C-alpha positions as semicolon CSV with decimal commas, in nm:
position;residue;x (nm);y (nm);z (nm)
1;X;9,041;-9,155;9,606
2;X;9,093;-8,831;9,784
3;X;8,815;-8,661;9,977
4;X;8,919;-8,323;9,836
5;X;8,675;-8,121;9,629
6;X;8,714;-8,117;9,254
7;X;8,934;-7,855;9,093
8;X;9,005;-7,802;8,728
9;X;9,315;-7,842;8,515
10;X;9,402;-7,609;8,230
11;X;9,431;-7,874;7,958
12;X;9,168;-7,824;7,690
13;X;9,188;-8,182;7,567
14;X;9,288;-8,508;7,731
15;X;9,436;-8,643;7,407
16;X;9,754;-8,440;7,459
17;X;9,793;-8,483;7,836
18;X;10,071;-8,727;7,919
19;X;10,151;-8,879;8,257
20;X;10,506;-8,923;8,386
21;X;10,517;-9,263;8,213
22;X;10,476;-9,083;7,879
23;X;10,134;-9,243;7,819
24;X;9,820;-9,047;7,727
25;X;9,613;-9,025;8,046
26;X;9,274;-9,187;8,094
27;X;8,960;-8,998;8,201
28;X;8,748;-9,166;8,468
29;X;8,453;-9,065;8,684
30;X;8,452;-9,075;9,063
31;X;8,150;-9,231;9,234
32;X;8,266;-9,178;9,593
33;X;8,039;-9,001;9,841
34;X;8,262;-8,694;9,854
35;X;8,309;-8,657;9,475
36;X;8,021;-8,828;9,289
37;X;8,022;-8,758;8,918
38;X;8,353;-8,567;8,921
39;X;8,582;-8,658;8,634
40;X;8,955;-8,703;8,677
41;X;9,260;-8,788;8,471
42;X;9,492;-9,070;8,573
43;X;9,774;-9,291;8,452
44;X;9,644;-9,592;8,254
45;X;9,906;-9,815;8,418
46;X;9,819;-9,928;8,771
47;X;10,070;-9,811;9,030
48;X;10,114;-10,174;9,144
49;X;10,222;-10,257;8,787
50;X;10,482;-9,980;8,771
51;X;10,260;-9,683;8,679
52;X;10,350;-9,332;8,793
53;X;10,030;-9,268;8,992
54;X;9,941;-8,953;8,793
55;X;9,611;-8,798;8,911
56;X;9,442;-8,463;8,837
57;X;9,083;-8,350;8,877
58;X;8,932;-8,251;8,541
59;X;8,602;-8,085;8,638
60;X;8,539;-7,760;8,816
61;X;8,413;-7,787;9,173
62;X;8,062;-7,929;9,193
63;X;7,810;-7,752;9,421
64;X;7,744;-7,930;9,751
65;X;7,375;-7,975;9,669
66;X;7,460;-8,151;9,342
67;X;7,697;-8,389;9,523
68;X;7,426;-8,461;9,780
69;X;7,158;-8,530;9,516
70;X;7,384;-8,757;9,308
71;X;7,496;-8,954;9,614
72;X;7,134;-8,993;9,732
73;X;7,032;-9,126;9,391
74;X;7,325;-9,369;9,386
75;X;7,221;-9,502;9,728
76;X;6,863;-9,551;9,605
77;X;6,982;-9,746;9,302
78;X;7,204;-9,966;9,519
79;X;6,917;-10,031;9,764
80;X;6,686;-10,119;9,476
81;X;6,942;-10,357;9,325
82;X;6,996;-10,529;9,663
83;X;6,620;-10,573;9,713
84;X;6,578;-10,703;9,357
85;X;6,845;-10,970;9,410
């Protein structure tokens, strides 16, 4: 996953966005430190299995404070889960 900030695409609906394979793209959510909670569109077929590698950010750029808060909460949850186990 790229460390670039999120930027939007102009498509109003993901149901009519096709990748280069001709398949309707899949919407996923990034949980990386640099882009927590940012949604993106990607090819449903893994690149290793012959997919085209299509990728586009879906959401507008998230404010830095929001990214920081989400990442902090994710770290707390992970710490809690590790302690619980």
